[in-house]
N, CA, C and O of each residue as an XYZ file, in Angstrom:
628
protein
N       0.842     -1.172      0.000
C       0.000      0.000      0.000
C       0.889      1.238      0.000
O       0.939      1.965      0.992
N       1.580      1.479     -1.086
C       2.533      2.581     -1.162
C       1.876      3.938     -0.884
O       2.557      4.857     -0.429
N       0.610      4.083     -1.137
C      -0.083      5.341     -0.926
C      -0.253      5.714      0.537
O      -0.738      6.805      0.839
N       0.129      4.846      1.439
C       0.046      5.102      2.866
C       1.478      5.320      3.380
O       2.288      4.393      3.367
N       1.784      6.519      3.821
C       3.145      6.914      4.158
C       3.905      5.934      5.057
O       5.099      5.735      4.833
N       3.279      5.314      6.058
C       4.056      4.396      6.912
C       4.660      3.206      6.162
O       5.512      2.503      6.705
N       4.233      2.980      4.936
C       4.785      1.845      4.187
C       5.787      2.267      3.111
O       6.176      1.440      2.286
N       6.206      3.514      3.100
C       7.124      3.980      2.067
C       8.469      3.259      2.073
O       9.106      3.139      1.026
N       8.898      2.789      3.208
C      10.195      2.117      3.289
C      10.150      0.670      2.786
O      11.200      0.067      2.564
N       8.973      0.116      2.606
C       8.842     -1.308      2.300
C       9.608     -1.719      1.039
O      10.268     -2.757      1.052
N       9.545     -0.957     -0.032
C      10.244     -1.326     -1.267
C      11.748     -1.416     -1.044
O      12.436     -2.133     -1.771
N      12.260     -0.711     -0.064
C      13.703     -0.698      0.209
C      14.154     -1.844      1.116
O      15.356     -2.047      1.286
N      13.241     -2.579      1.688
C      13.588     -3.605      2.669
C      14.369     -4.782      2.077
O      15.103     -5.451      2.805
N      14.229     -5.047      0.788
C      14.980     -6.148      0.173
C      16.484     -5.954      0.342
O      17.222     -6.931      0.472
N      16.939     -4.718      0.341
C      18.377     -4.450      0.493
C      18.886     -4.833      1.879
O      20.076     -5.096      2.050
N      18.001     -4.867      2.865
C      18.393     -5.239      4.221
C      18.609     -6.743      4.374
O      19.106     -7.201      5.402
N      18.231     -7.509      3.345
C      18.402     -8.966      3.389
C      19.177     -9.481      2.178
O      19.052    -10.648      1.805
N      19.975     -8.609      1.568
C      20.874     -9.033      0.514
C      20.274     -9.248     -0.853
O      20.838     -9.985     -1.662
N      19.135     -8.619     -1.137
C      18.513     -8.727     -2.454
C      18.215     -7.334     -3.006
O      17.057     -6.999     -3.257
N      19.259     -6.522     -3.196
C      19.043     -5.142     -3.621
C      18.391     -5.009     -4.992
O      17.737     -4.001     -5.261
N      18.550     -5.988     -5.854
C      17.921     -5.919     -7.178
C      16.399     -5.893     -7.065
O      15.724     -5.318     -7.920
N      15.857     -6.509     -6.023
C      14.404     -6.467     -5.825
C      13.969     -5.070     -5.388
O      12.909     -4.595     -5.796
N      14.777     -4.413     -4.562
C      14.499     -3.019     -4.209
C      14.505     -2.166     -5.465
O      13.586     -1.377     -5.684
N      15.537     -2.316     -6.296
C      15.665     -1.526     -7.518
C      14.453     -1.722     -8.422
O      13.914     -0.758     -8.965
N      14.036     -2.954     -8.579
C      12.877     -3.272     -9.429
C      11.589     -2.646     -8.872
O      10.812     -2.045     -9.615
N      11.372     -2.793     -7.555
C      10.150     -2.276     -6.925
C      10.105     -0.760     -6.969
O       9.072     -0.177     -7.296
N      11.222     -0.116     -6.642
C      11.249      1.347     -6.624
C      10.948      1.897     -8.010
O      10.146      2.819     -8.157
N      11.580      1.338     -9.013
C      11.348      1.827    -10.383
C       9.897      1.575    -10.796
O       9.284      2.420    -11.448
N       9.350      0.431    -10.424
C       7.952      0.131    -10.742
C       7.022      1.168    -10.093
O       6.117      1.691    -10.743
N       7.254      1.457     -8.815
C       6.408      2.420     -8.109
C       6.516      3.799     -8.761
O       5.503      4.459     -8.992
N       7.734      4.231     -9.056
C       7.910      5.544     -9.681
C       7.237      5.612    -11.044
O       6.583      6.603    -11.369
N       7.394      4.569    -11.835
C       6.817      4.554    -13.189
C       5.298      4.462    -13.192
O       4.644      5.037    -14.062
N       4.735      3.747    -12.230
C       3.298      3.490    -12.279
C       2.458      4.384    -11.369
O       1.260      4.537    -11.606
N       3.046      4.969    -10.348
C       2.253      5.698     -9.363
C       2.556      7.188     -9.280
O       1.920      7.896     -8.500
N       3.507      7.678    -10.060
C       3.860      9.098    -10.056
C       3.888      9.594    -11.491
O       4.701      9.151    -12.303
N       2.983     10.524    -11.791
C       2.914     11.081    -13.149
C       2.195     12.420    -13.109
O       1.741     12.857    -12.051
N       2.094     13.066    -14.258
C       1.555     14.438    -14.308
C       0.086     14.484    -14.748
O      -0.308     15.321    -15.560
N      -0.697     13.582    -14.204
C      -2.145     13.602    -14.423
C      -2.832     13.837    -13.072
O      -2.166     13.794    -12.037
N      -4.132     14.081    -13.058
C      -4.800     14.372    -11.782
C      -4.603     13.290    -10.713
O      -4.642     13.596     -9.521
N      -4.396     12.046    -11.113
C      -4.164     10.982    -10.146
C      -2.661     10.674    -10.026
O      -2.277      9.523     -9.820
N      -1.823     11.698    -10.156
C      -0.382     11.544    -10.227
C       0.327     11.126     -8.956
O       1.523     10.838     -8.996
N      -0.357     11.083     -7.842
C       0.227     10.551     -6.608
C      -0.508      9.289     -6.236
O      -1.697      9.138     -6.516
N       0.210      8.384     -5.600
C      -0.374      7.096     -5.224
C      -1.293      7.210     -4.009
O      -1.971      6.242     -3.665
N      -1.331      8.342     -3.368
C      -2.160      8.501     -2.180
C      -2.309      9.962     -1.834
O      -2.143     10.830     -2.690
N      -2.619     10.235     -0.590
C      -2.828     11.585     -0.105
C      -1.477     12.248      0.177
O      -0.645     11.675      0.880
N      -1.255     13.430     -0.356
C       0.005     14.163     -0.203
C       0.064     14.843      1.158
O       0.089     16.071      1.238
N       0.085     14.056      2.225
C       0.153     14.592      3.589
C       1.513     15.230      3.838
O       2.532     14.540      3.866
N       1.527     16.529      4.018
C       2.736     17.269      4.401
C       3.921     17.022      3.474
O       5.069     17.158      3.899
N       3.671     16.666      2.231
C       4.744     16.512      1.262
C       5.443     15.166      1.254
O       6.442     15.002      0.553
N       4.952     14.208      2.003
C       5.636     12.917      2.100
C       5.644     12.161      0.774
O       6.644     11.525      0.443
N       4.564     12.214      0.016
C       4.524     11.481     -1.253
C       5.570     12.031     -2.223
O       6.307     11.267     -2.847
N       5.631     13.347     -2.346
C       6.600     13.944     -3.263
C       8.019     13.814     -2.720
O       8.959     13.665     -3.501
N       8.197     13.868     -1.405
C       9.532     13.682     -0.829
C      10.045     12.279     -1.152
O      11.200     12.122     -1.549
N       9.200     11.255     -0.986
C       9.600      9.887     -1.339
C      10.007      9.837     -2.808
O      11.036      9.253     -3.150
N       9.212     10.439     -3.666
C       9.503     10.398     -5.106
C      10.822     11.095     -5.423
O      11.619     10.572     -6.201
N      11.063     12.246     -4.846
C      12.307     12.977     -5.131
C      13.516     12.195     -4.642
O      14.470     11.999     -5.394
N      13.488     11.745     -3.391
C      14.592     10.914     -2.891
C      14.811      9.720     -3.820
O      15.938      9.446     -4.231
N      13.743      9.023     -4.142
C      13.861      7.803     -4.940
C      14.351      8.082     -6.352
O      15.129      7.302     -6.901
N      13.906      9.186     -6.950
C      14.384      9.542     -8.286
C      15.875      9.873     -8.276
O      16.580      9.598     -9.247
N      16.350     10.456     -7.193
C      17.780     10.738     -7.054
C      18.568      9.427     -7.000
O      19.678      9.346     -7.525
N      17.995      8.408     -6.368
C      18.652      7.103     -6.331
C      18.782      6.474     -4.965
O      19.315      5.372     -4.840
N      18.300      7.162     -3.927
C      18.344      6.562     -2.601
C      17.276      7.167     -1.708
O      16.625      8.147     -2.069
N      17.105      6.559     -0.517
C      16.014      6.966      0.375
C      16.404      6.662      1.818
O      17.013      5.624      2.077
N      16.069      7.544      2.768
C      16.343      7.269      4.181
C      15.298      6.307      4.748
O      14.394      6.722      5.474
N      15.426      5.029      4.414
C      14.436      4.027      4.834
C      14.300      3.986      6.351
O      13.205      3.775      6.873
N      15.402      4.186      7.055
C      15.400      4.314      8.509
C      16.145      5.602      8.828
O      17.363      5.573      9.003
N      15.454      6.725      8.908
C      16.126      8.010      9.079
C      17.052      8.073     10.293
O      18.027      8.824     10.277
N      16.770      7.312     11.332
C      17.599      7.345     12.534
C      18.967      6.717     12.310
O      19.896      6.989     13.071
N      19.113      5.885     11.288
C      20.385      5.190     11.051
C      21.425      6.081     10.385
O      22.620      5.797     10.469
N      20.996      7.146      9.728
C      21.932      7.981      8.989
C      22.379      7.347      7.689
O      23.404      7.739      7.131
N      21.628      6.373      7.194
C      21.960      5.674      5.948
C      20.857      5.899      4.920
O      19.669      5.904      5.242
N      21.285      6.082      3.679
C      20.369      6.247      2.564
C      20.505      5.000      1.689
O      21.560      4.761      1.102
N      19.446      4.217      1.605
C      19.474      2.951      0.878
C      19.268      3.218     -0.608
O      18.381      3.980     -0.993
N      20.094      2.583     -1.441
C      19.998      2.772     -2.880
C      18.744      2.125     -3.444
O      18.329      1.046     -3.021
N      18.157      2.812     -4.406
C      17.010      2.294     -5.140
C      17.377      2.164     -6.596
O      18.263      1.386     -6.951
N      16.706      2.919     -7.443
C      16.956      2.905     -8.888
C      16.863      4.341     -9.394
O      15.763      4.849     -9.616
N      18.011      5.003     -9.578
C      17.973      6.414     -9.970
C      17.264      6.634    -11.301
O      17.433      5.865    -12.248
N      16.473      7.691    -11.355
C      15.750      8.020    -12.586
C      16.487      9.059    -13.419
O      16.276      9.147    -14.629
N      17.349      9.845    -12.783
C      18.070     10.904    -13.480
C      19.442     10.416    -13.907
O      20.052      9.585    -13.235
N      19.924     10.934    -15.022
C      21.277     10.609    -15.464
C      22.319     11.284    -14.580
O      23.408     10.749    -14.371
N      21.979     12.464    -14.061
C      22.906     13.169    -13.175
C      22.141     14.135    -12.290
O      21.243     14.843    -12.745
N      22.511     14.150    -11.027
C      21.930     15.055    -10.040
C      23.079     15.624     -9.207
O      24.015     14.902     -8.863
N      23.009     16.890     -8.891
C      23.990     17.508     -8.005
C      23.275     17.990     -6.748
O      22.322     18.765     -6.821
N      23.741     17.527     -5.606
C      23.211     17.953     -4.320
C      24.202     18.965     -3.750
O      25.367     18.640     -3.523
N      23.740     20.182     -3.520
C      24.596     21.222     -2.948
C      24.615     21.054     -1.436
O      23.573     20.995     -0.784
N      25.816     20.979     -0.901
C      26.028     20.686      0.510
C      26.614     21.901      1.233
O      27.036     22.860      0.585
N      26.643     21.870      2.559
C      27.257     22.969      3.306
C      28.721     23.168      2.900
O      29.356     22.260      2.363
N      29.231     24.335      3.159
C      30.633     24.698      2.885
C      30.985     24.631      1.404
O      32.151     24.461      1.050
N      29.991     24.763      0.543
C      30.260     24.781     -0.890
C      30.533     23.428     -1.514
O      30.836     23.353     -2.705
N      30.436     22.377     -0.754
C      30.647     21.036     -1.299
C      29.433     20.628     -2.121
O      28.370     21.245     -2.058
N      29.635     19.565     -2.894
C      28.508     18.986     -3.632
C      28.711     17.493     -3.806
O      29.836     17.002     -3.891
N      27.603     16.792     -3.856
C      27.613     15.357     -4.162
C      26.951     15.214     -5.524
O      25.806     15.622     -5.720
N      27.679     14.636     -6.452
C      27.162     14.403     -7.796
C      26.808     12.924     -7.894
O      27.639     12.060     -7.615
N      25.584     12.642     -8.287
C      25.125     11.264     -8.486
C      24.903     11.084     -9.976
O      24.120     11.810    -10.590
N      25.598     10.109    -10.556
C      25.473      9.836    -11.983
C      24.960      8.413    -12.184
O      25.306      7.499    -11.435
N      24.137      8.247    -13.198
C      23.642      6.922    -13.566
C      23.944      6.711    -15.049
O      23.315      7.319    -15.916
N      24.903      5.851    -15.321
C      25.288      5.564    -16.703
C      24.429      4.442    -17.255
O      24.026      3.539    -16.522
N      24.151      4.502    -18.553
C      23.318      3.489    -19.219
C      21.924      3.469    -18.603
O      21.299      2.414    -18.498
N      21.450      4.625    -18.202
C      20.191      4.751    -17.476
C      19.039      5.000    -18.446
O      18.932      6.073    -19.041
N      18.191      4.006    -18.595
C      16.988      4.144    -19.408
C      15.822      3.519    -18.652
O      16.008      2.890    -17.611
N      14.648      3.697    -19.176
C      13.448      3.109    -18.553
C      13.583      1.597    -18.385
O      13.086      1.030    -17.412
N      14.250      0.953    -19.324
C      14.396     -0.505    -19.281
C      15.675     -0.973    -18.601
O      16.028     -2.149    -18.683
N      16.369     -0.063    -17.932
C      17.596     -0.405    -17.213
C      17.483      0.018    -15.743
O      18.176      0.941    -15.315
N      16.623     -0.645    -14.969
C      16.415     -0.224    -13.582
C      17.406     -0.810    -12.577
O      17.373     -0.455    -11.398
N      18.287     -1.704    -13.033
C      19.128     -2.448    -12.104
C      20.553     -1.906    -12.021
O      21.197     -1.653    -13.039
N      21.029     -1.733    -10.793
C      22.407     -1.309    -10.578
C      23.322     -2.497    -10.877
O      23.184     -3.572    -10.294
N      24.250     -2.276    -11.794
C      25.228     -3.304    -12.131
C      26.483     -3.158    -11.275
O      27.094     -4.148    -10.870
N      26.854     -1.909    -11.007
C      28.011     -1.608    -10.173
C      27.911     -0.160     -9.727
O      27.112      0.620    -10.246
N      28.741      0.178     -8.752
C      28.786      1.548     -8.255
C      30.228      1.922     -7.958
O      31.067      1.072     -7.659
N      30.491      3.223     -8.050
C      31.800      3.776     -7.721
C      31.572      5.045     -6.902
O      30.684      5.844     -7.199
N      32.382      5.208     -5.879
C      32.350      6.417     -5.073
C      33.725      7.065     -5.189
O      34.738      6.500     -4.776
N      33.730      8.261     -5.761
C      34.983      8.985     -5.986
C      36.011      8.131     -6.725
O      37.199      8.137     -6.401
N      35.522      7.394     -7.733
C      36.393      6.612     -8.598
C      36.754      5.227     -8.094
O      37.411      4.471     -8.810
N      36.343      4.870     -6.878
C      36.666      3.562     -6.311
C      35.422      2.683     -6.279
O      34.317      3.154     -6.006
N      35.621      1.394     -6.562
C      34.503      0.445     -6.525
C      33.785      0.554     -5.179
O      34.413      0.683     -4.128
N      32.448      0.498     -5.242
C      31.622      0.668     -4.053
C      30.576     -0.431     -4.059
O      29.745     -0.485     -4.965
N      30.603     -1.315     -3.056
C      29.695     -2.464     -3.042
C      28.564     -2.339     -2.030
O      27.656     -3.170     -2.016
N      28.606     -1.317     -1.185
C      27.510     -1.136     -0.227
C      26.231     -0.755     -0.965
O      26.274     -0.135     -2.027
N      25.105     -1.128     -0.394
C      23.811     -0.807     -0.995
C      23.195      0.439     -0.368
O      21.986      0.656     -0.443
N      24.029      1.236      0.239
C      23.608      2.481      0.888
C      24.809      3.415      0.959
O      25.950      3.006      0.742
N      24.530      4.668      1.264
C      25.581      5.639      1.579
C      25.191      6.295      2.897
O      24.027      6.634      3.109
N      26.174      6.473      3.784
C      25.848      7.073      5.073
C      25.924      8.597      4.985
O      26.554      9.157      4.088
N      25.274      9.241      5.930
C      25.133     10.699      5.914
C      26.492     11.406      5.989
O      26.712     12.407      5.307
N      27.387     10.890      6.809
C      28.709     11.507      6.946
C      29.456     11.491      5.615
O      30.068     12.488      5.232
N      29.406     10.374      4.918
C      30.063     10.258      3.608
C      29.400     11.187      2.607
O      30.083     11.850      1.827
N      28.095     11.240      2.621
C      27.361     12.124      1.716
C      27.778     13.579      1.919
O      27.982     14.308      0.949
N      27.903     14.001      3.171
C      28.256     15.390      3.473
C      29.675     15.772      3.039
O      29.971     16.954      2.863
N      30.541     14.792      2.868
C      31.898     15.071      2.389
C      31.894     15.478      0.925
O      32.818     16.135      0.445
N      30.820     15.069      0.211
C      30.728     15.385     -1.208
C      31.543     14.418     -2.041
O      32.197     13.509     -1.529
N      31.480     14.644     -3.343
C      32.199     13.777     -4.265
C      31.303     13.344     -5.402
O      30.347     14.032     -5.761
N      31.626     12.188     -5.965
C      30.855     11.656     -7.084
C      30.497     10.204     -6.816
O      31.367      9.380     -6.532
N      29.220      9.900     -6.906
C      28.700      8.543     -6.787
C      28.172      8.165     -8.156
O      27.259      8.808     -8.675
N      28.745      7.120     -8.742
C      28.353      6.699    -10.084
C      27.754      5.293    -10.053
O      28.316      4.369     -9.465
N      26.616      5.165    -10.694
C      25.980      3.864    -10.876
C      26.063      3.492    -12.351
O      25.917      4.349    -13.224
N      26.295      2.228    -12.621
C      26.141      1.701    -13.971
C      24.867      0.867    -13.929
O      24.745     -0.055    -13.122
N      23.927      1.194    -14.798
C      22.619      0.553    -14.796
C      22.529     -0.497    -15.906
O      23.257     -0.428    -16.896
N      21.632     -1.463    -15.732
C      21.445     -2.503    -16.736
C      20.029     -3.022    -16.766
O      19.208     -2.683    -15.913
N      19.748     -3.850    -17.759
C      18.394     -4.370    -17.942
C      18.127     -5.673    -17.190
O      16.984     -6.126    -17.125
N      19.173     -6.277    -16.622
C      19.019     -7.514    -15.850
C      19.621     -7.308    -14.464
O      20.600     -6.576    -14.319
N      19.053     -7.939    -13.456
C      19.591     -7.776    -12.103
C      21.029     -8.300    -12.004
O      21.362     -9.329    -12.593
N      21.865     -7.597    -11.267
C      23.181     -8.113    -10.907
C      23.020     -8.718     -9.516
O      23.015     -8.005     -8.513
N      22.890    -10.023     -9.471
C      22.631    -10.708     -8.205
C      23.903    -10.969     -7.410
O      23.875    -11.687     -6.410
N      25.014    -10.392     -7.846
C      26.278    -10.503     -7.113
C      26.674     -9.210     -6.430
O      27.534     -9.218     -5.550
N      26.057     -8.083     -6.822
C      26.418     -6.788     -6.258
C      25.608     -6.518     -4.997
O      24.381     -6.617     -5.005
N      26.304     -6.175     -3.910
C      25.637     -5.780     -2.672
C      25.012     -6.915     -1.889
O      24.140     -6.673     -1.055
N      25.430     -8.144     -2.133
C      24.796     -9.278     -1.459
C      25.532     -9.727     -0.203
O      24.980    -10.477      0.602
N      26.765     -9.282     -0.028
C      27.520     -9.637      1.170
C      26.927     -8.880      2.358
O      26.683     -7.678      2.252
N      26.691     -9.550      3.483
C      26.095     -8.863      4.640
C      26.827     -7.588      5.058
O      26.196     -6.690      5.615
N      28.132     -7.473      4.811
C      28.860     -6.248      5.175
C      28.421     -5.059      4.320
O      28.694     -3.911      4.671
N      27.744     -5.324      3.202
C      27.292     -4.270      2.293
C      25.837     -3.879      2.499
O      25.335     -2.984      1.819
N      25.161     -4.531      3.419
C      23.751     -4.244      3.688
C      23.618     -3.037      4.610
O      24.520     -2.751      5.397
N      22.493     -2.330      4.512
C      22.230     -1.271      5.499
C      22.083     -1.897      6.888
O      21.758     -3.078      7.011
N      22.321     -1.109      7.919
C      22.176     -1.641      9.285
C      20.692     -1.801      9.606
O      19.832     -1.137      9.026
N      20.428     -2.686     10.528
C      19.051     -2.923     10.940
C      18.992     -2.935     12.466
O      20.017     -2.846     13.142
N      17.799     -3.044     12.981
C      17.627     -3.035     14.434
C      18.340     -4.216     15.103
O      18.660     -4.151     16.290
N      18.594     -5.304     14.344
C      19.234     -6.471     14.928
C      20.749     -6.381     14.908
O      21.424     -7.258     15.447
N      21.306     -5.322     14.287
C      22.771     -5.186     14.227
C      23.344     -4.847     15.592
O      24.558     -4.696     15.731
């Protein structure tokens, strides 16, 4: 029931159990099918901006599924490039290469030019700025982000 704000994190939960490709697939499906520029363009009631906030975070490529953790779980970026302006003049650039409607799956990621296997980015790292690059594909990469050390933290950690 994506239209009910308390369930917005549900599509991201697959990444907490080592199946990030399912998160990527679900997030892209929700964005493609439930957000558009017609009168029924939101999946539910736009209470205090939560529906559009979820969409913006998700279109950028990640979402604070558990805001208290300080981690932003990767989904499926919709933009080829986004720049987030940070304090002190820094910026975080998020790029998605080979990004098309039919390429919702992250094949690999790089942070500041180095291979990145985590399925999230933490707030401290984000605030440092830099470049986060995703390579997207049409088939799930079931080897990327599956090691438990690459999963977002959970209440059982």
